[in-house]
C-alpha positions as CSV (number, residue, x, y, z in Angstrom):
1,M,-12.8,25.2,-29.4
2,R,-11.2,23.9,-26.3
3,G,-9.0,26.2,-23.8
4,V,-7.9,26.5,-20.2
5,R,-8.7,29.5,-18.3
6,S,-8.8,31.0,-14.8
7,A,-11.7,29.9,-12.8
8,G,-14.0,32.5,-11.3
9,A,-17.1,32.8,-8.8
10,D,-19.7,32.4,-11.5
11,D,-18.3,29.2,-12.5
12,A,-19.3,27.7,-8.9
13,G,-22.3,26.0,-10.0
14,R,-20.8,24.0,-12.9
15,L,-17.8,22.9,-10.9
16,A,-20.1,22.0,-7.8
17,Q,-22.1,19.8,-10.4
18,I,-18.9,18.1,-11.7
19,Y,-17.7,17.6,-8.0
20,A,-21.0,16.4,-6.7
21,Y,-20.7,13.1,-8.9
22,Y,-17.6,12.2,-7.1
23,V,-18.6,12.8,-3.7
24,E,-21.8,11.1,-4.0
25,H,-21.0,8.0,-6.2
26,T,-17.0,7.5,-5.6
27,A,-14.3,7.4,-3.0
28,I,-12.2,9.6,-5.0
29,S,-13.6,12.5,-2.7
30,F,-13.8,11.7,0.9
31,E,-16.3,14.1,1.4
32,Y,-19.8,12.6,2.7
33,D,-22.1,15.4,1.4
34,A,-21.7,17.6,-2.0
35,P,-21.0,21.2,-1.2
36,S,-23.6,23.8,-2.3
37,E,-22.9,26.2,-5.1
38,D,-22.4,28.9,-2.3
39,E,-19.7,26.9,-0.8
40,F,-18.0,26.2,-3.9
41,R,-18.1,29.9,-4.6
42,R,-16.4,30.4,-1.4
43,R,-13.7,27.8,-2.0
44,I,-13.0,29.1,-5.5
45,E,-12.5,32.6,-4.1
46,S,-10.2,31.5,-1.2
47,T,-8.1,29.5,-3.5
48,L,-7.5,32.2,-6.1
49,E,-6.2,34.5,-3.1
50,K,-2.9,32.8,-3.4
51,F,-2.9,29.9,-6.0
52,P,-4.2,29.2,-9.4
53,Y,-7.8,27.7,-10.1
54,L,-8.4,26.5,-13.8
55,V,-11.1,25.3,-15.9
56,L,-11.0,23.8,-19.5
57,E,-13.7,24.5,-21.6
58,E,-14.8,22.9,-24.8
59,D,-17.5,25.0,-26.8
60,G,-18.3,27.0,-23.8
61,V,-18.9,24.0,-21.6
62,I,-16.8,23.4,-18.7
63,L,-15.6,19.9,-19.0
64,G,-13.1,20.0,-15.6
65,Y,-11.2,22.0,-13.3
66,A,-7.9,22.0,-11.4
67,Y,-6.3,23.8,-8.5
68,A,-3.5,24.3,-6.3
69,G,-3.9,24.7,-2.5
70,V,-1.6,24.8,0.7
71,F,0.5,21.7,1.2
72,K,1.3,22.6,4.8
73,A,0.6,25.9,6.6
74,R,3.9,26.9,7.7
75,A,6.2,29.4,5.9
76,A,8.8,26.8,5.3
77,Y,6.5,24.8,3.0
78,D,5.9,28.1,0.8
79,R,7.6,26.2,-2.4
80,S,5.3,23.0,-2.2
81,C,1.5,22.9,-2.8
82,E,-1.1,20.4,-3.1
83,L,-2.8,19.9,-6.4
84,S,-6.6,18.5,-7.2
85,V,-8.3,17.9,-10.6
86,Y,-11.9,16.9,-11.4
87,V,-13.3,16.0,-15.1
88,E,-16.9,15.7,-16.1
89,R,-17.4,12.4,-15.9
90,T,-18.6,11.7,-19.6
91,A,-15.4,13.7,-20.6
92,R,-12.9,11.3,-19.0
93,R,-10.0,9.9,-21.0
94,R,-10.0,12.8,-23.4
95,G,-7.0,14.6,-22.2
96,V,-9.0,17.2,-20.1
97,G,-7.2,16.2,-16.9
98,R,-3.6,16.2,-18.5
99,A,-4.6,19.7,-20.1
100,L,-5.4,21.1,-16.9
101,Y,-2.5,19.8,-14.8
102,E,-0.1,20.8,-17.4
103,A,-1.5,24.3,-17.5
104,L,-1.6,24.4,-13.6
105,E,2.0,23.1,-13.6
106,A,3.4,25.9,-15.9
107,D,1.4,28.4,-13.8
108,L,2.9,27.2,-10.4
109,K,6.4,27.0,-11.7
110,A,6.2,30.7,-13.0
111,R,5.1,31.3,-9.3
112,G,8.1,29.7,-7.9
113,M,6.7,26.4,-6.6
114,L,9.0,23.6,-6.6
115,N,7.2,20.7,-5.0
116,L,3.7,19.3,-6.3
117,Y,1.8,17.1,-4.1
118,A,-1.4,15.1,-4.7
119,C,-3.5,13.1,-2.2
120,V,-4.9,10.1,-4.0
121,A,-7.5,7.7,-2.4
122,C,-6.6,4.1,-3.3
123,P,-8.8,1.0,-2.8
124,V,-7.2,-1.4,0.0
125,S,-8.1,-4.6,-2.2
126,S,-6.5,-5.3,-5.3
127,A,-9.8,-7.4,-6.3
128,G,-11.5,-4.2,-7.1
129,D,-13.9,-1.7,-5.8
130,E,-17.2,-0.5,-7.3
131,Y,-16.4,3.0,-5.9
132,L,-12.8,3.4,-6.5
133,T,-10.0,2.4,-9.2
134,R,-6.4,3.2,-9.3
135,D,-7.0,5.3,-12.4
136,S,-5.8,8.6,-10.3
137,E,-2.7,6.9,-9.3
138,R,-2.3,5.8,-12.9
139,F,-2.9,9.2,-14.1
140,H,-0.4,11.1,-11.6
141,R,2.3,8.4,-12.5
142,R,1.9,9.2,-16.2
143,L,2.5,12.8,-15.6
144,G,5.7,12.2,-13.7
145,F,4.3,11.9,-10.0
146,E,6.0,9.2,-7.5
147,T,4.4,7.6,-4.5
148,V,6.2,9.0,-1.4
149,G,4.0,7.7,1.3
150,T,0.9,5.5,2.0
151,F,-1.9,5.9,4.9
152,H,-3.6,2.6,5.3
153,R,-7.2,2.4,6.1
154,C,-7.3,6.3,7.0
155,A,-10.7,6.7,5.3
156,Y,-14.0,5.1,5.8
157,K,-16.7,5.5,3.2
158,F,-19.6,3.6,1.6
159,G,-19.1,1.0,4.5
160,R,-15.4,0.3,4.0
161,W,-12.1,1.3,4.6
162,Y,-9.6,3.3,1.9
163,D,-6.1,3.9,1.8
164,M,-4.3,7.3,0.7
165,I,-1.2,7.9,-0.8
166,W,0.8,10.9,-1.1
167,M,2.3,11.5,-4.4
168,E,5.1,14.1,-5.3
169,K,6.6,15.8,-8.5
170,L,9.4,18.0,-8.3
171,I,9.2,20.9,-10.7
172,G,12.4,23.2,-10.3
173,A,15.8,23.6,-8.7
174,H,15.8,23.7,-4.8
175,E,19.1,25.9,-4.4
176,D,17.2,29.0,-5.5
177,A,14.2,28.6,-3.4
178,Q,16.2,28.5,-0.1
179,E,17.4,31.9,-0.6
180,R,13.9,33.2,-2.0
181,T,12.3,31.6,1.4
182,T,15.0,33.0,3.5
183,E,14.6,36.7,2.2
184,K,10.9,36.3,2.2
185,A,11.1,35.5,6.1
186,E,13.7,38.3,6.6
187,N,11.2,40.8,5.0
188,E,8.3,39.6,7.2
189,R,10.2,40.0,10.3
190,E,11.2,43.5,9.3
191,E,7.5,44.3,8.8
192,L,6.8,43.3,12.5
């Protein structure tokens, strides 16, 4: 049986295991060292304070995870967030990433988020790269994201430079958000 649920601190070991492959063998993540289980637990708990963190399980085994995070740490960006998804390498191309992103988007829309962003690593050369393909870019494009910016040769890993692109998906009407953001800012000022 397959299903999506909220992640918890007890999932840290499995999620760290999934992520370690991407850190150690790919340029999908620009981290050099895979985080420990304790560090992963801290990351999950920190994310859950404000954003959803989801896992997809199949027959009791976690096959992937996705979460949202701060896009920019200023009140004016409160209706925007950045998304990330990682799938067990042996479970890729089985709809795990799509199911996670669809559930994440529904959760974020219910929370009043309007703009979703993804920071995607890209190879500099179109000739191919053993550490990175354009699969993540294609995945996001299939889910309705559009490229809105490119940072050229901004990351260095495995002895080579990589580009990074920002991709965006709008999921709500922006007229309503302005009123809510203004109300929230006014309430914050009143509390001071």
